N, C-alpha and C positions, 0 to 999 in steps of 0.2 A: 606899733608893735614891730620890733625887729625880725627879719625873716629868720627862721630856723631851717635846719638841714635835716631831712629824714632819709634813711636808707632801707631799701627793700633788696633782699637778694632773690633773684630768680634764676631758675636752672632750664637749660636747654641744650641745643647742639649748635656749635659754630661749624660753618661749611665754607670752604674756599679750596680752589685748585683741585677738586675732585675728592678732597679729604673730608672728614668730619670728627669733631671732637666734643665730648661732653664738657660743658662749661657751667660755671656759676657767675652770674653777672651782678654787679652793683647798680641798682637804678637808684637815682638820686632825686628827692622831691624837695623843692626849695620854695619857701613862701610863709604864709602866715595862717590865720583861721579862716581866711576869706578867699584867697587866691594863691595859686602856686604854679610852677613850671615843673615838668619832668625832664630830666637829663637821662637820655638813652633808655628808650622803652623796649625792654629786653623781655623776650619770650611769653609773657603772661599779661595781656591787657587787663583781664579781669581782676588780677591780684593788684596790678598798679591802680586801676580805678578804685578798688576797695581802700587803698591808703589815701587817695585823693578825697575820697568821700564826697560831701556836698559842697566842697570848695570849688571855685571857678579854676579850671585848668587853663591857663593863658597860652602855653605853648608847650610843644614837645621838641626839645632841643637835642640835636644828634651831634656827639663828639666826632663821629665818623659813621661810615655806612656799612660796616661789616655786618653780616645777617644778625649776629647774635646781639647787636646793639640797636637794631631797627625792626626786627621782625614783629614786633607787636605795635610799632608805631601806627600803621594805618587803622587797625581795629580800635586803638585807643583814640585816635583823631575821630573816627566815625562815631564812636560812643559819646564823645565829650564835645565835639565841635572845634577842638584846639587845632591851630596849624602845626604842621611838621616843618622845622627849620634844619636846613643842612647847608654846609659849604658847597658852592657849585662844583669846586673840583673834586668832589666826591661823588658826583652823580654817576659817573661810571661804575662805581662800586655799588651805589644804590641800585642801579638797574638791574644788577645780578639777582637781587632778592625781589624787587618790585618793578618789573619792567612795565607794568601797566597802571602804576600809580606814581605820579610825580610828587616830590615834596611841594609844600605850599608857599615856602618863602626861603631866601637864601640868607646865610650867615656871611659876614664880611670881617676881616682883621680890623679890630678897633671898634667895632660895633658894640653898643651897650644893650644889654636885655635887662629890663628893669621888672622886678616882681616884689610886691610889699614893701615898696620904698627902698629896696636894695638894688644896686647896680652890679651886673656880672658883665665884665669886659670879655669880648671874644678875642682870643689870640690864636691866630692861625699857626699850627705847629705840624707841617707835613713830615712824613717819614713812616709812621705806621701805615697811613693811607694818605693820598695826595691832599685831601680836604680835611685832613684831622684838625681839630680845634680843642683848645682848653678854655675854661671859663673861670675867671678870676674875680671873686667877691671880695675886694679889698676890706670893706667895712667888717666882713665876718672873718677875715684872716683865712680864706679858703680858697683853694684851686681844685677845679674838677678837671682831671687830665684824661679821662677816657682811657685809651691804651697807649698814649703817648709816654707816660712816666708812671712806674711802679715802684713800690718798695723793693729795692734791689736793681733799679736801673731802667734802661728804655724798654719799650715795648717791642714785641717781636717784628722782625723785618725780613723773615725768609720767604714770604709768599708774594704773589702778584701785587703789584701797585705799591710796594714798599721799598724802602731804601735806608740801610743803616747810617751811612754818613749824614744823610738828610735829617734823620731824627736826633742824631747827636747834635747837630748844628741848631735845630729848633730848641732843643732843651737847654743848650749852654746859652744860646743868644736871647731866647724869648722867656725862658722860665727861671733860670738861676738868677737873674737880676732882682727877682721878687725877694722880699724879706725871708730870711732863713727860717723864721718861725711860722711861715706860711704852712698851713695843714693841706696836705695833698689827699684828696679823695679820688680813688682810682676807679677803673672800669671793672676791675676784678681783685679779690683778695684785700688784704689789710691796707691801711693808709700809711702815710709817711710824712716827712716834712722837706721843704726845699732844702734846708740846711743838711739834713742827713744825707740826702741824695747827692748833693753838691760835694760834700766831703767824701763820699765813696766813688765819685765819678772819675778820680784820678786813676782808678784801676781799669777804667772802660777801655776796651781796644778802640782804636781810632778808625779802623775799617774792618 
């Protein structure tokens, strides 16, 4: 059975640099009837566990470590025994939310996460956060971008540990070479395609 993609939207608060904002997050569950991974365990471990059901949760993969993407990760890991995986460059951000609980493993550029016979390639895309990654499932024609690329352009870069020229470079060099019909599944809001965002990118400021 080919892996399928499920979406759960959870709600909570994003906190950074002394500010807080109400947010809705996309949690992505990828797998089949027996095993799955969770991409970005946001806000509500119980709700995520309910969608996982009796399937084996093989990993909790973090696209980056802003609190609204990882705040439910330790509770979900404790409940299921699944390891939490994060790019090491985002450990400084992770520690703002979970100073007493380290991730269980590291993500590296070019690494492959395999679930239900489907490979997801890790693409390091710094800019929104230093250790931000995207996950490309070529067989599914899907790219999970976290907060790196949205419908409408790059993710936010106005807060600590972020940089606009870096995120633009990441998107142009690492994501836009993917097929135009690649479906982009984002960390918040509606999806898009690589082709749609590439066409719109001519209007992006360069700095």
